[in-house]
VMD Tcl script that builds the backbone (N, CA, C; Angstrom):
set m [mol new atoms 369]
animate dup $m
set s [atomselect $m all]
$s set {name element resname resid chain x y z} {
  {N N MET 1 A -48.042 -9.693 23.201}
  {CA C MET 1 A -47.135 -9.365 23.832}
  {C C MET 1 A -46.735 -10.289 22.132}
  {N N LYS 2 A -47.392 -11.198 21.894}
  {CA C LYS 2 A -46.469 -11.927 20.695}
  {C C LYS 2 A -45.706 -10.867 19.861}
  {N N GLY 3 A -46.289 -9.748 19.681}
  {CA C GLY 3 A -45.832 -8.698 18.515}
  {C C GLY 3 A -44.504 -7.943 19.408}
  {N N VAL 4 A -44.226 -8.784 20.610}
  {CA C VAL 4 A -42.576 -7.526 21.173}
  {C C VAL 4 A -41.815 -8.873 21.356}
  {N N ILE 5 A -42.047 -10.519 21.182}
  {CA C ILE 5 A -41.212 -11.811 21.098}
  {C C ILE 5 A -40.659 -11.309 19.694}
  {N N PHE 6 A -42.171 -11.144 18.681}
  {CA C PHE 6 A -41.217 -11.446 17.147}
  {C C PHE 6 A -40.418 -10.496 17.099}
  {N N SER 7 A -40.899 -8.783 17.727}
  {CA C SER 7 A -39.335 -7.696 17.270}
  {C C SER 7 A -38.160 -7.591 17.684}
  {N N THR 8 A -37.997 -8.790 18.891}
  {CA C THR 8 A -36.839 -8.882 19.308}
  {C C THR 8 A -35.860 -9.857 18.996}
  {N N SER 9 A -36.938 -11.293 18.639}
  {CA C SER 9 A -36.044 -12.020 17.967}
  {C C SER 9 A -35.760 -11.239 16.581}
  {N N PHE 10 A -36.475 -10.802 15.871}
  {CA C PHE 10 A -36.157 -10.019 14.431}
  {C C PHE 10 A -34.802 -8.799 14.814}
  {N N PHE 11 A -35.282 -7.932 15.587}
  {CA C PHE 11 A -33.292 -7.127 16.229}
  {C C PHE 11 A -32.649 -8.422 16.336}
  {N N ILE 12 A -32.723 -9.334 17.370}
  {CA C ILE 12 A -31.748 -10.112 17.299}
  {C C ILE 12 A -30.798 -10.799 16.037}
  {N N LEU 13 A -31.491 -11.617 15.638}
  {CA C LEU 13 A -31.595 -11.893 14.206}
  {C C LEU 13 A -30.671 -10.608 12.458}
  {N N ILE 14 A -30.712 -9.356 12.973}
  {CA C ILE 14 A -29.984 -8.288 12.435}
  {C C ILE 14 A -29.337 -8.162 12.770}
  {N N PHE 15 A -28.466 -8.167 13.961}
  {CA C PHE 15 A -27.642 -7.636 14.438}
  {C C PHE 15 A -26.617 -8.594 14.619}
  {N N ALA 16 A -27.057 -10.404 14.667}
  {CA C ALA 16 A -26.478 -10.883 14.750}
  {C C ALA 16 A -25.368 -11.371 13.189}
  {N N THR 17 A -26.452 -10.779 11.851}
  {CA C THR 17 A -26.125 -11.005 10.698}
  {C C THR 17 A -25.323 -9.771 10.033}
  {N N PHE 18 A -25.459 -8.552 11.303}
  {CA C PHE 18 A -24.545 -7.424 10.435}
  {C C PHE 18 A -23.316 -7.420 11.426}
  {N N ILE 19 A -23.547 -8.650 12.780}
  {CA C ILE 19 A -22.569 -9.146 13.164}
  {C C ILE 19 A -21.183 -9.849 12.508}
  {N N SER 20 A -22.093 -10.978 11.993}
  {CA C SER 20 A -21.586 -11.806 11.347}
  {C C SER 20 A -20.671 -11.144 9.258}
  {N N LEU 21 A -21.306 -10.609 9.053}
  {CA C LEU 21 A -20.904 -9.476 7.671}
  {C C LEU 21 A -20.210 -8.939 7.423}
  {N N GLY 22 A -19.882 -8.479 9.423}
  {CA C GLY 22 A -18.381 -7.614 9.117}
  {C C GLY 22 A -17.399 -8.250 9.670}
  {N N TRP 23 A -17.326 -9.448 9.917}
  {CA C TRP 23 A -16.205 -10.570 10.972}
  {C C TRP 23 A -16.241 -11.007 9.379}
  {N N TYR 24 A -17.246 -11.098 8.424}
  {CA C TYR 24 A -16.033 -11.624 7.143}
  {C C TYR 24 A -15.453 -10.700 6.576}
  {N N VAL 25 A -16.207 -9.182 6.497}
  {CA C VAL 25 A -15.215 -8.318 5.597}
  {C C VAL 25 A -14.007 -8.295 6.496}
  {N N SER 26 A -13.806 -7.987 7.497}
  {CA C SER 26 A -12.832 -7.950 7.988}
  {C C SER 26 A -11.681 -8.550 7.808}
  {N N TYR 27 A -12.198 -10.146 8.041}
  {CA C TYR 27 A -11.435 -11.518 7.491}
  {C C TYR 27 A -10.941 -11.288 5.952}
  {N N ASP 28 A -11.929 -11.332 5.004}
  {CA C ASP 28 A -11.164 -11.016 4.041}
  {C C ASP 28 A -10.584 -10.144 2.812}
  {N N HIS 29 A -11.030 -8.840 3.960}
  {CA C HIS 29 A -9.738 -7.458 4.136}
  {C C HIS 29 A -8.654 -7.769 4.196}
  {N N ASN 30 A -8.318 -8.391 5.365}
  {CA C ASN 30 A -7.031 -8.883 6.020}
  {C C ASN 30 A -6.450 -10.016 5.512}
  {N N ARG 31 A -6.971 -10.536 5.066}
  {CA C ARG 31 A -6.668 -11.939 3.849}
  {C C ARG 31 A -6.066 -11.225 2.098}
  {N N SER 32 A -6.486 -10.185 1.976}
  {CA C SER 32 A -6.676 -9.745 0.884}
  {C C SER 32 A -5.127 -8.591 0.555}
  {N N PHE 33 A -5.283 -8.237 1.570}
  {CA C PHE 33 A -3.998 -6.964 2.043}
  {C C PHE 33 A -2.903 -8.328 2.120}
  {N N ILE 34 A -2.838 -8.648 3.226}
  {CA C ILE 34 A -1.291 -9.375 3.174}
  {C C ILE 34 A -1.173 -10.768 1.929}
  {N N ASN 35 A -1.975 -10.975 0.862}
  {CA C ASN 35 A -1.575 -11.864 0.356}
  {C C ASN 35 A -0.964 -10.732 -0.946}
  {N N ASN 36 A -1.778 -9.429 -0.940}
  {CA C ASN 36 A -0.891 -8.587 -1.983}
  {C C ASN 36 A 0.290 -8.217 -1.323}
  {N N ASN 37 A 0.749 -8.261 0.272}
  {CA C ASN 37 A 2.230 -7.607 0.244}
  {C C ASN 37 A 2.860 -8.840 0.591}
  {N N LEU 38 A 2.449 -10.076 0.567}
  {CA C LEU 38 A 3.742 -11.150 -0.013}
  {C C LEU 38 A 3.828 -11.141 -1.696}
  {N N LYS 39 A 2.264 -10.907 -2.496}
  {CA C LYS 39 A 3.305 -11.110 -3.530}
  {C C LYS 39 A 4.143 -10.160 -3.680}
  {N N ASN 40 A 4.060 -9.561 -3.811}
  {CA C ASN 40 A 5.261 -7.828 -3.471}
  {C C ASN 40 A 6.508 -8.027 -2.657}
  {N N SER 41 A 6.392 -8.524 -1.523}
  {CA C SER 41 A 7.752 -8.568 -0.484}
  {C C SER 41 A 8.567 -10.024 -1.691}
  {N N LEU 42 A 7.682 -10.344 -2.049}
  {CA C LEU 42 A 8.434 -12.131 -3.091}
  {C C LEU 42 A 8.638 -11.485 -4.123}
  {N N PHE 43 A 7.905 -9.934 -4.887}
  {CA C PHE 43 A 8.737 -9.911 -5.893}
  {C C PHE 43 A 9.857 -8.693 -5.786}
  {N N GLN 44 A 10.007 -8.431 -4.133}
  {CA C GLN 44 A 11.187 -7.015 -3.891}
  {C C GLN 44 A 12.909 -8.324 -3.769}
  {N N THR 45 A 11.613 -9.843 -3.152}
  {CA C THR 45 A 13.377 -9.936 -2.172}
  {C C THR 45 A 13.779 -10.723 -3.759}
  {N N ALA 46 A 13.159 -10.650 -4.606}
  {CA C ALA 46 A 14.214 -11.652 -5.796}
  {C C ALA 46 A 14.366 -10.608 -6.809}
  {N N ASN 47 A 14.001 -9.179 -6.974}
  {CA C ASN 47 A 14.773 -8.448 -7.560}
  {C C ASN 47 A 16.035 -7.909 -6.703}
  {N N ILE 48 A 16.208 -8.186 -5.307}
  {CA C ILE 48 A 17.083 -7.577 -4.223}
  {C C ILE 48 A 18.932 -8.847 -4.706}
  {N N LEU 49 A 18.281 -10.595 -5.153}
  {CA C LEU 49 A 18.539 -11.487 -5.493}
  {C C LEU 49 A 18.952 -11.681 -6.606}
  {N N HIS 50 A 17.958 -11.377 -7.636}
  {CA C HIS 50 A 18.514 -11.049 -8.954}
  {C C HIS 50 A 19.816 -10.584 -9.405}
  {N N GLY 51 A 20.494 -11.704 -10.106}
  {CA C GLY 51 A 21.848 -11.656 -10.304}
  {C C GLY 51 A 22.903 -11.886 -9.034}
  {N N GLU 52 A 22.819 -11.983 -8.035}
  {CA C GLU 52 A 24.101 -12.481 -7.430}
  {C C GLU 52 A 24.150 -14.042 -7.458}
  {N N SER 53 A 25.464 -14.144 -7.035}
  {CA C SER 53 A 26.300 -15.449 -7.605}
  {C C SER 53 A 25.673 -16.341 -5.969}
  {N N ASP 54 A 25.829 -16.069 -4.711}
  {CA C ASP 54 A 26.309 -16.617 -3.401}
  {C C ASP 54 A 24.817 -16.462 -3.316}
  {N N ILE 55 A 23.798 -17.558 -3.236}
  {CA C ILE 55 A 22.334 -17.550 -2.815}
  {C C ILE 55 A 22.253 -18.850 -2.028}
  {N N ASP 56 A 21.019 -18.792 -0.970}
  {CA C ASP 56 A 21.307 -20.405 -0.103}
  {C C ASP 56 A 19.846 -19.778 0.234}
  {N N GLU 57 A 19.180 -20.372 1.193}
  {CA C GLU 57 A 17.605 -21.028 1.128}
  {C C GLU 57 A 17.392 -19.639 2.372}
  {N N THR 58 A 18.560 -19.377 3.882}
  {CA C THR 58 A 18.803 -19.168 4.835}
  {C C THR 58 A 18.691 -17.799 4.007}
  {N N ARG 59 A 19.504 -17.624 3.359}
  {CA C ARG 59 A 19.377 -15.406 3.055}
  {C C ARG 59 A 18.568 -15.137 2.576}
  {N N VAL 60 A 17.391 -16.063 1.281}
  {CA C VAL 60 A 16.009 -15.912 0.573}
  {C C VAL 60 A 15.207 -15.571 2.202}
  {N N ILE 61 A 15.215 -16.363 2.258}
  {CA C ILE 61 A 14.078 -16.148 4.041}
  {C C ILE 61 A 14.659 -15.309 4.933}
  {N N ASP 62 A 15.637 -14.474 5.143}
  {CA C ASP 62 A 15.613 -13.791 6.076}
  {C C ASP 62 A 15.517 -12.059 5.195}
  {N N THR 63 A 16.027 -12.292 3.558}
  {CA C THR 63 A 16.021 -10.746 2.571}
  {C C THR 63 A 14.206 -11.353 3.128}
  {N N PHE 64 A 13.670 -12.302 2.232}
  {CA C PHE 64 A 11.876 -11.970 2.410}
  {C C PHE 64 A 11.480 -11.415 3.792}
  {N N ILE 65 A 11.692 -12.330 5.037}
  {CA C ILE 65 A 11.179 -11.641 5.543}
  {C C ILE 65 A 11.416 -9.922 6.409}
  {N N SER 66 A 12.818 -10.019 6.241}
  {CA C SER 66 A 13.203 -8.719 6.352}
  {C C SER 66 A 11.918 -7.775 4.890}
  {N N GLU 67 A 11.664 -7.745 4.263}
  {CA C GLU 67 A 11.230 -7.313 3.577}
  {C C GLU 67 A 9.910 -6.853 3.429}
  {N N ILE 68 A 8.924 -8.472 4.123}
  {CA C ILE 68 A 7.783 -8.299 4.183}
  {C C ILE 68 A 7.286 -7.667 5.664}
  {N N GLN 69 A 8.621 -7.719 6.681}
  {CA C GLN 69 A 8.134 -7.037 7.897}
  {C C GLN 69 A 6.972 -6.232 8.270}
  {N N GLY 70 A 7.399 -5.247 7.388}
  {CA C GLY 70 A 6.782 -3.586 7.844}
  {C C GLY 70 A 5.875 -3.382 7.752}
  {N N SER 71 A 5.715 -4.575 6.233}
  {CA C SER 71 A 4.217 -4.468 6.183}
  {C C SER 71 A 2.742 -4.867 6.207}
  {N N LEU 72 A 3.045 -6.194 7.132}
  {CA C LEU 72 A 2.506 -6.475 7.478}
  {C C LEU 72 A 1.543 -5.861 9.095}
  {N N PRO 73 A 0.121 -6.275 8.813}
  {CA C PRO 73 A -0.980 -5.630 10.421}
  {C C PRO 73 A 0.086 -6.552 11.618}
  {N N GLU 74 A -0.280 -5.671 12.488}
  {CA C GLU 74 A 0.542 -6.034 13.623}
  {C C GLU 74 A -0.427 -6.588 14.718}
  {N N ASN 75 A -1.742 -7.208 14.378}
  {CA C ASN 75 A -2.402 -7.548 15.211}
  {C C ASN 75 A -2.540 -9.398 14.721}
  {N N PHE 76 A -1.571 -10.113 13.608}
  {CA C PHE 76 A -1.226 -10.799 13.647}
  {C C PHE 76 A -0.043 -11.762 14.271}
  {N N ASN 77 A 0.058 -13.295 14.328}
  {CA C ASN 77 A 1.808 -13.849 14.228}
  {C C ASN 77 A 1.783 -14.547 13.230}
  {N N TYR 78 A 3.293 -14.728 12.452}
  {CA C TYR 78 A 2.922 -15.187 11.059}
  {C C TYR 78 A 4.112 -16.220 11.351}
  {N N GLN 79 A 4.339 -17.340 10.828}
  {CA C GLN 79 A 4.971 -18.218 10.946}
  {C C GLN 79 A 5.365 -18.030 8.971}
  {N N PHE 80 A 6.606 -18.543 8.492}
  {CA C PHE 80 A 7.272 -18.239 7.337}
  {C C PHE 80 A 7.645 -19.932 6.733}
  {N N GLU 81 A 7.844 -20.158 6.153}
  {CA C GLU 81 A 8.502 -21.300 5.622}
  {C C GLU 81 A 8.678 -21.463 4.144}
  {N N LEU 82 A 9.674 -22.381 3.410}
  {CA C LEU 82 A 10.820 -21.660 2.459}
  {C C LEU 82 A 10.094 -23.250 1.780}
  {N N LEU 83 A 9.252 -23.224 0.830}
  {CA C LEU 83 A 8.955 -24.741 0.572}
  {C C LEU 83 A 9.794 -25.605 -0.054}
  {N N GLY 84 A 10.531 -24.068 -1.196}
  {CA C GLY 84 A 10.957 -25.239 -2.270}
  {C C GLY 84 A 12.331 -23.475 -2.832}
  {N N PHE 85 A 13.180 -24.215 -3.308}
  {CA C PHE 85 A 14.556 -23.051 -3.156}
  {C C PHE 85 A 15.305 -23.900 -4.888}
  {N N SER 86 A 15.511 -23.217 -5.767}
  {CA C SER 86 A 16.296 -23.161 -6.296}
  {C C SER 86 A 17.296 -21.396 -7.152}
  {N N ALA 87 A 18.660 -21.750 -6.899}
  {CA C ALA 87 A 19.257 -21.587 -7.812}
  {C C ALA 87 A 19.273 -20.204 -8.566}
  {N N GLU 88 A 19.204 -20.897 -9.425}
  {CA C GLU 88 A 19.968 -21.578 -11.314}
  {C C GLU 88 A 18.663 -22.019 -11.874}
  {N N PRO 89 A 17.229 -21.251 -12.273}
  {CA C PRO 89 A 17.413 -20.681 -12.466}
  {C C PRO 89 A 16.534 -20.154 -10.783}
  {N N LEU 90 A 16.274 -18.624 -10.484}
  {CA C LEU 90 A 15.837 -18.353 -9.314}
  {C C LEU 90 A 14.455 -18.690 -9.574}
  {N N LEU 91 A 14.335 -19.752 -8.406}
  {CA C LEU 91 A 13.028 -20.171 -7.746}
  {C C LEU 91 A 13.031 -19.885 -6.823}
  {N N VAL 92 A 11.452 -19.299 -6.413}
  {CA C VAL 92 A 11.327 -18.746 -4.642}
  {C C VAL 92 A 9.570 -19.773 -4.163}
  {N N ARG 93 A 9.408 -21.048 -3.212}
  {CA C ARG 93 A 8.071 -20.470 -3.026}
  {C C ARG 93 A 7.598 -20.822 -1.992}
  {N N ILE 94 A 6.738 -19.965 -0.739}
  {CA C ILE 94 A 7.018 -19.427 0.110}
  {C C ILE 94 A 5.449 -19.822 0.985}
  {N N LYS 95 A 5.582 -20.099 2.088}
  {CA C LYS 95 A 4.434 -21.029 3.356}
  {C C LYS 95 A 3.902 -19.656 3.781}
  {N N MET 96 A 2.998 -19.134 3.990}
  {CA C MET 96 A 2.770 -18.224 5.128}
  {C C MET 96 A 1.863 -18.512 5.500}
  {N N THR 97 A 2.205 -18.183 7.298}
  {CA C THR 97 A 0.148 -19.238 8.090}
  {C C THR 97 A 0.590 -17.833 8.774}
  {N N CYS 98 A -0.957 -17.205 8.765}
  {CA C CYS 98 A -0.821 -15.932 9.632}
  {C C CYS 98 A -1.947 -16.472 10.487}
  {N N LYS 99 A -2.211 -15.775 11.893}
  {CA C LYS 99 A -2.934 -16.120 13.214}
  {C C LYS 99 A -3.278 -15.304 13.625}
  {N N SER 100 A -4.673 -14.379 13.719}
  {CA C SER 100 A -5.569 -13.305 14.587}
  {C C SER 100 A -5.038 -13.569 15.695}
  {N N LYS 101 A -4.461 -12.328 16.679}
  {CA C LYS 101 A -3.985 -12.241 18.131}
  {C C LYS 101 A -5.010 -12.668 18.260}
  {N N ASN 102 A -5.899 -12.521 18.703}
  {CA C ASN 102 A -7.476 -12.917 19.372}
  {C C ASN 102 A -8.338 -13.865 19.275}
  {N N ASN 103 A -7.351 -14.708 18.452}
  {CA C ASN 103 A -8.342 -16.468 18.362}
  {C C ASN 103 A -9.286 -16.004 17.042}
  {N N LEU 104 A -9.579 -15.201 16.521}
  {CA C LEU 104 A -10.979 -15.092 15.567}
  {C C LEU 104 A -10.784 -15.650 14.562}
  {N N TYR 105 A -9.833 -15.547 13.837}
  {CA C TYR 105 A -9.636 -16.832 12.101}
  {C C TYR 105 A -8.127 -16.210 12.422}
  {N N SER 106 A -7.467 -17.595 10.722}
  {CA C SER 106 A -6.131 -18.027 10.551}
  {C C SER 106 A -6.551 -18.216 8.901}
  {N N PHE 107 A -5.295 -18.409 8.358}
  {CA C PHE 107 A -5.058 -19.086 7.621}
  {C C PHE 107 A -3.632 -18.545 6.961}
  {N N THR 108 A -3.693 -19.689 5.586}
  {CA C THR 108 A -2.493 -19.914 4.645}
  {C C THR 108 A -2.564 -19.255 3.550}
  {N N LEU 109 A -0.908 -18.847 3.346}
  {CA C LEU 109 A -1.011 -18.691 1.891}
  {C C LEU 109 A 0.366 -18.914 1.061}
  {N N GLU 110 A 0.438 -19.140 0.379}
  {CA C GLU 110 A 1.160 -19.536 -0.776}
  {C C GLU 110 A 1.526 -18.963 -1.774}
  {N N GLU 111 A 3.031 -18.781 -2.397}
  {CA C GLU 111 A 3.419 -18.132 -3.352}
  {C C GLU 111 A 4.626 -18.547 -3.850}
  {N N THR 112 A 4.708 -18.710 -5.266}
  {CA C THR 112 A 6.152 -19.119 -6.011}
  {C C THR 112 A 6.117 -17.271 -7.030}
  {N N LEU 113 A 7.678 -17.427 -7.101}
  {CA C LEU 113 A 8.386 -16.805 -7.790}
  {C C LEU 113 A 9.208 -17.879 -8.589}
  {N N ILE 114 A 9.009 -17.352 -10.167}
  {CA C ILE 114 A 10.039 -18.065 -10.637}
  {C C ILE 114 A 11.045 -16.343 -11.369}
  {N N GLU 115 A 11.852 -16.584 -12.193}
  {CA C GLU 115 A 13.158 -15.937 -12.297}
  {C C GLU 115 A 12.613 -15.179 -14.018}
  {N N LYS 116 A 11.913 -16.132 -14.756}
  {CA C LYS 116 A 11.258 -15.713 -15.240}
  {C C LYS 116 A 10.460 -14.239 -15.936}
  {N N GLU 117 A 9.858 -14.758 -14.832}
  {CA C GLU 117 A 8.349 -13.808 -14.276}
  {C C GLU 117 A 9.140 -11.999 -13.999}
  {N N ILE 118 A 10.537 -12.267 -13.486}
  {CA C ILE 118 A 11.082 -10.916 -13.408}
  {C C ILE 118 A 11.553 -10.388 -14.214}
  {N N VAL 119 A 12.463 -11.285 -15.242}
  {CA C VAL 119 A 12.716 -11.010 -16.637}
  {C C VAL 119 A 12.187 -9.732 -17.335}
  {N N ASN 120 A 10.578 -10.624 -17.772}
  {CA C ASN 120 A 9.805 -10.551 -18.167}
  {C C ASN 120 A 8.961 -9.115 -17.386}
  {N N ALA 121 A 8.795 -9.119 -16.551}
  {CA C ALA 121 A 8.368 -7.379 -15.761}
  {C C ALA 121 A 9.528 -6.233 -16.195}
  {N N GLU 122 A 10.515 -6.508 -16.024}
  {CA C GLU 122 A 11.788 -5.630 -16.203}
  {C C GLU 122 A 11.963 -4.762 -17.888}
  {N N LYS 123 A 11.236 -5.834 -18.743}
  {CA C LYS 123 A 11.355 -5.151 -19.849}
  {C C LYS 123 A 9.960 -3.952 -20.541}
}
mol reanalyze $m
mol bondsrecalc $m
mol representation Tube
mol addrep $m
């Protein structure tokens, strides 16, 4: 009887470990994927706005949201916030809060882009 209890306990422990590792891999994959999309979309937004003279905060955030919207997973709710903005030189700082629709996890990402990075990338 003792062997049955130990083997059942061991099976439950192994099962819980695999579930936990699967959850962590899913979390890390989603966070990394969304973070890469955030960086790429911010860079694309800066390229679109580079050289324009009439740039304001609403134009920046609207352009950014239109750039990133198609590349994000659909099983999350997103909130975007413009933390910093300067038109000359172009400086954009964005905060993005992601919360899974099944409420398993949420995370916040912040990214900054300065016009100097755009000029260096074009060379």
